[in-house]
A tleap script that builds the chain and sets N, CA, C and O, in Angstrom:
source leaprc.protein.ff14SB
mol = sequence {
  NMET ASN ILE ILE CYS VAL TYR ASP ILE SER
  GLY SER THR SER ILE LYS ALA MET HIE ILE
  LEU ARG LYS TYR LEU PHE HIE VAL GLN HIE
  SER VAL PHE GLN GLY LYS LEU THR PRO SER
  GLN PHE ARG ARG LEU GLN LYS GLU LEU SER
  GLN ILE GLU ALA CHIE
}
set mol.1.N position { -14.371 -44.868 -8.912 }
set mol.1.CA position { -13.802 -44.251 -9.795 }
set mol.1.C position { -12.058 -44.264 -9.221 }
set mol.1.O position { -11.419 -44.721 -8.274 }
set mol.2.N position { -11.729 -43.177 -10.890 }
set mol.2.CA position { -10.039 -43.533 -10.947 }
set mol.2.C position { -9.504 -42.440 -10.296 }
set mol.2.O position { -9.942 -41.412 -10.813 }
set mol.3.N position { -8.598 -42.173 -9.206 }
set mol.3.CA position { -8.339 -41.303 -8.781 }
set mol.3.C position { -6.341 -41.423 -8.679 }
set mol.3.O position { -5.659 -42.335 -8.210 }
set mol.4.N position { -5.914 -40.136 -9.310 }
set mol.4.CA position { -4.538 -39.959 -9.403 }
set mol.4.C position { -4.052 -38.399 -8.622 }
set mol.4.O position { -4.165 -37.255 -9.063 }
set mol.5.N position { -3.322 -39.025 -6.936 }
set mol.5.CA position { -3.534 -37.656 -6.431 }
set mol.5.C position { -2.449 -37.356 -6.394 }
set mol.5.O position { -1.729 -38.216 -5.888 }
set mol.6.N position { -1.784 -36.141 -6.841 }
set mol.6.CA position { -0.528 -35.697 -6.689 }
set mol.6.C position { -0.733 -34.381 -5.476 }
set mol.6.O position { -1.792 -33.814 -5.208 }
set mol.7.N position { 0.416 -34.164 -4.966 }
set mol.7.CA position { 0.670 -33.381 -4.028 }
set mol.7.C position { 2.225 -32.322 -4.206 }
set mol.7.O position { 3.309 -32.509 -4.759 }
set mol.8.N position { 1.592 -31.125 -3.378 }
set mol.8.CA position { 2.986 -30.663 -3.491 }
set mol.8.C position { 2.556 -29.908 -1.834 }
set mol.8.O position { 1.981 -28.847 -1.592 }
set mol.9.N position { 3.235 -31.196 -0.696 }
set mol.9.CA position { 3.328 -30.280 0.556 }
set mol.9.C position { 4.660 -30.103 1.238 }
set mol.9.O position { 5.583 -30.805 0.827 }
set mol.10.N position { 4.859 -29.360 2.108 }
set mol.10.CA position { 6.487 -29.235 3.094 }
set mol.10.C position { 6.261 -29.707 4.033 }
set mol.10.O position { 5.131 -29.660 4.517 }
set mol.11.N position { 7.509 -30.467 4.737 }
set mol.11.CA position { 6.949 -30.774 6.801 }
set mol.11.C position { 6.560 -31.688 7.089 }
set mol.11.O position { 6.730 -32.697 6.405 }
set mol.12.N position { 5.882 -31.682 8.227 }
set mol.12.CA position { 5.070 -32.692 9.172 }
set mol.12.C position { 3.794 -32.959 8.221 }
set mol.12.O position { 3.420 -34.131 8.261 }
set mol.13.N position { 3.159 -32.237 7.499 }
set mol.13.CA position { 1.950 -32.084 7.089 }
set mol.13.C position { 2.055 -33.446 5.711 }
set mol.13.O position { 1.410 -34.492 5.641 }
set mol.14.N position { 2.906 -33.006 4.949 }
set mol.14.CA position { 3.461 -34.034 3.947 }
set mol.14.C position { 3.568 -35.864 4.881 }
set mol.14.O position { 3.346 -36.782 4.091 }
set mol.15.N position { 3.648 -35.987 5.272 }
set mol.15.CA position { 4.000 -37.264 6.227 }
set mol.15.C position { 2.583 -37.400 6.398 }
set mol.15.O position { 1.981 -38.446 6.156 }
set mol.16.N position { 2.140 -36.527 6.744 }
set mol.16.CA position { 0.523 -36.863 7.816 }
set mol.16.C position { -0.589 -37.215 6.470 }
set mol.16.O position { -1.400 -38.141 6.474 }
set mol.17.N position { -0.417 -36.386 5.537 }
set mol.17.CA position { -0.637 -36.893 4.046 }
set mol.17.C position { -0.508 -37.873 3.689 }
set mol.17.O position { -1.428 -38.688 3.639 }
set mol.18.N position { 0.957 -38.158 3.245 }
set mol.18.CA position { 1.266 -39.606 2.697 }
set mol.18.C position { 0.306 -40.759 3.480 }
set mol.18.O position { -0.350 -41.652 2.943 }
set mol.19.N position { 0.422 -40.483 4.783 }
set mol.19.CA position { -0.222 -41.836 5.875 }
set mol.19.C position { -1.541 -42.447 5.383 }
set mol.19.O position { -1.730 -43.648 5.186 }
set mol.20.N position { -2.999 -40.812 5.101 }
set mol.20.CA position { -3.727 -40.704 5.152 }
set mol.20.C position { -3.930 -41.403 3.254 }
set mol.20.O position { -4.899 -42.009 2.797 }
set mol.21.N position { -3.076 -41.145 2.787 }
set mol.21.CA position { -3.070 -41.460 1.204 }
set mol.21.C position { -2.884 -43.067 0.934 }
set mol.21.O position { -3.522 -43.645 0.054 }
set mol.22.N position { -2.053 -43.644 1.685 }
set mol.22.CA position { -1.572 -44.703 1.645 }
set mol.22.C position { -3.004 -45.834 2.315 }
set mol.22.O position { -3.227 -46.973 1.906 }
set mol.23.N position { -3.586 -45.289 3.124 }
set mol.23.CA position { -4.737 -45.836 3.798 }
set mol.23.C position { -6.128 -46.233 2.333 }
set mol.23.O position { -6.986 -47.080 2.584 }
set mol.24.N position { -6.129 -45.426 0.784 }
set mol.24.CA position { -7.386 -45.502 0.250 }
set mol.24.C position { -6.311 -45.795 -1.211 }
set mol.24.O position { -6.545 -46.454 -2.225 }
set mol.25.N position { -5.416 -45.220 -0.918 }
set mol.25.CA position { -4.569 -45.496 -2.918 }
set mol.25.C position { -2.903 -46.063 -2.617 }
set mol.25.O position { -2.260 -46.289 -1.592 }
set mol.26.N position { -2.560 -46.165 -4.372 }
set mol.26.CA position { -0.905 -46.846 -3.901 }
set mol.26.C position { -0.235 -45.720 -4.048 }
set mol.26.O position { -0.670 -44.571 -4.134 }
set mol.27.N position { 0.762 -46.083 -4.068 }
set mol.27.CA position { 2.105 -44.876 -3.454 }
set mol.27.C position { 2.691 -44.898 -5.114 }
set mol.27.O position { 3.136 -46.014 -5.382 }
set mol.28.N position { 2.741 -44.382 -5.722 }
set mol.28.CA position { 3.129 -45.024 -7.531 }
set mol.28.C position { 4.662 -44.008 -7.409 }
set mol.28.O position { 5.630 -44.095 -8.165 }
set mol.29.N position { 4.506 -43.059 -6.216 }
set mol.29.CA position { 6.182 -42.353 -6.395 }
set mol.29.C position { 5.974 -40.568 -5.566 }
set mol.29.O position { 5.009 -39.828 -5.377 }
set mol.30.N position { 7.440 -40.493 -5.273 }
set mol.30.CA position { 7.308 -39.580 -3.709 }
set mol.30.C position { 5.787 -38.969 -3.190 }
set mol.30.O position { 5.195 -39.367 -2.187 }
set mol.31.N position { 5.220 -37.712 -4.294 }
set mol.31.CA position { 4.208 -37.331 -3.703 }
set mol.31.C position { 3.001 -37.198 -4.976 }
set mol.31.O position { 2.397 -36.203 -5.377 }
set mol.32.N position { 2.908 -39.191 -5.581 }
set mol.32.CA position { 1.842 -39.027 -6.277 }
set mol.32.C position { 1.638 -40.486 -5.932 }
set mol.32.O position { 2.435 -41.349 -5.565 }
set mol.33.N position { 0.539 -40.505 -6.123 }
set mol.33.CA position { -1.144 -41.657 -5.279 }
set mol.33.C position { -2.172 -42.103 -6.658 }
set mol.33.O position { -2.777 -41.180 -7.203 }
set mol.34.N position { -2.299 -43.119 -7.043 }
set mol.34.CA position { -3.779 -43.828 -7.878 }
set mol.34.C position { -3.829 -44.626 -7.220 }
set mol.34.O position { -2.984 -45.223 -6.553 }
set mol.35.N position { -5.583 -44.778 -7.437 }
set mol.35.CA position { -6.361 -45.866 -6.876 }
set mol.35.C position { -7.947 -45.808 -7.969 }
set mol.35.O position { -8.205 -45.235 -9.028 }
set mol.36.N position { -8.684 -46.659 -7.102 }
set mol.36.CA position { -9.886 -46.369 -7.646 }
set mol.36.C position { -10.613 -46.464 -6.688 }
set mol.36.O position { -10.501 -47.540 -6.102 }
set mol.37.N position { -11.704 -45.403 -6.059 }
set mol.37.CA position { -12.025 -45.257 -4.964 }
set mol.37.C position { -14.009 -45.373 -5.102 }
set mol.37.O position { -14.839 -45.100 -5.969 }
set mol.38.N position { -14.028 -45.761 -4.129 }
set mol.38.CA position { -16.179 -45.434 -4.702 }
set mol.38.C position { -16.624 -44.026 -4.014 }
set mol.38.O position { -15.793 -43.358 -3.399 }
set mol.39.N position { -17.626 -43.718 -4.115 }
set mol.39.CA position { -17.808 -41.982 -4.117 }
set mol.39.C position { -17.262 -42.266 -2.397 }
set mol.39.O position { -16.171 -41.925 -1.938 }
set mol.40.N position { -17.910 -42.684 -1.968 }
set mol.40.CA position { -17.778 -42.814 -0.132 }
set mol.40.C position { -16.440 -43.130 -0.045 }
set mol.40.O position { -16.356 -43.184 1.182 }
set mol.41.N position { -15.818 -43.270 -0.271 }
set mol.41.CA position { -14.445 -43.215 0.362 }
set mol.41.C position { -13.686 -42.575 -0.436 }
set mol.41.O position { -12.504 -42.887 -0.288 }
set mol.42.N position { -13.993 -41.335 -1.708 }
set mol.42.CA position { -13.714 -40.793 -1.884 }
set mol.42.C position { -14.053 -39.398 -0.564 }
set mol.42.O position { -13.260 -38.602 -0.061 }
set mol.43.N position { -15.019 -39.514 -0.423 }
set mol.43.CA position { -15.643 -38.125 0.056 }
set mol.43.C position { -14.742 -38.325 1.818 }
set mol.43.O position { -14.396 -37.317 2.434 }
set mol.44.N position { -14.470 -39.891 2.435 }
set mol.44.CA position { -13.596 -40.215 3.751 }
set mol.44.C position { -12.395 -39.387 3.567 }
set mol.44.O position { -11.892 -38.521 4.283 }
set mol.45.N position { -11.948 -40.049 2.019 }
set mol.45.CA position { -10.236 -39.089 2.403 }
set mol.45.C position { -10.261 -37.765 2.280 }
set mol.45.O position { -9.436 -37.182 2.984 }
set mol.46.N position { -11.193 -36.863 1.367 }
set mol.46.CA position { -11.219 -35.502 1.045 }
set mol.46.C position { -11.339 -34.998 2.609 }
set mol.46.O position { -10.809 -33.900 2.780 }
set mol.47.N position { -12.010 -35.662 3.941 }
set mol.47.CA position { -12.547 -35.217 5.098 }
set mol.47.C position { -11.199 -35.620 5.972 }
set mol.47.O position { -10.701 -34.821 6.765 }
set mol.48.N position { -10.804 -36.594 5.804 }
set mol.48.CA position { -9.568 -36.871 6.619 }
set mol.48.C position { -8.443 -35.934 5.951 }
set mol.48.O position { -7.714 -35.252 6.670 }
set mol.49.N position { -8.319 -35.924 4.440 }
set mol.49.CA position { -7.096 -34.733 3.913 }
set mol.49.C position { -7.693 -33.253 4.591 }
set mol.49.O position { -6.887 -32.604 5.258 }
set mol.50.N position { -8.895 -32.794 4.448 }
set mol.50.CA position { -9.052 -31.501 5.117 }
set mol.50.C position { -8.724 -31.235 6.309 }
set mol.50.O position { -8.637 -30.046 6.615 }
set mol.51.N position { -8.433 -32.335 7.381 }
set mol.51.CA position { -8.446 -32.162 9.044 }
set mol.51.C position { -7.341 -32.022 8.590 }
set mol.51.O position { -7.227 -30.842 8.924 }
set mol.52.N position { -5.960 -32.348 7.858 }
set mol.52.CA position { -4.549 -31.755 8.693 }
set mol.52.C position { -4.652 -30.482 8.242 }
set mol.52.O position { -4.579 -29.567 9.062 }
set mol.53.N position { -4.844 -30.201 6.831 }
set mol.53.CA position { -4.907 -28.640 6.345 }
set mol.53.C position { -5.104 -27.752 7.788 }
set mol.53.O position { -4.334 -26.849 8.113 }
set mol.54.N position { -6.187 -28.147 8.524 }
set mol.54.CA position { -7.083 -27.134 9.659 }
set mol.54.C position { -6.012 -27.164 10.661 }
set mol.54.O position { -6.417 -26.464 11.589 }
set mol.55.N position { -4.896 -27.606 10.928 }
set mol.55.CA position { -3.974 -27.589 11.948 }
set mol.55.C position { -2.741 -27.141 11.769 }
set mol.55.O position { -1.942 -27.140 12.705 }
savepdb mol mol.pdb
quit
């Protein structure tokens, strides 16, 4: 599946999200990532991003 991720987060959470997104997607612009993921990769990405939100 094709994924485009755009986020608007400030502070250290933004840096954490960027590091996670770079593992799965290509960095297009400051807060824009895109790429192709399998459904299982997408679920892992969602799980990792939700874990940084909880902290």
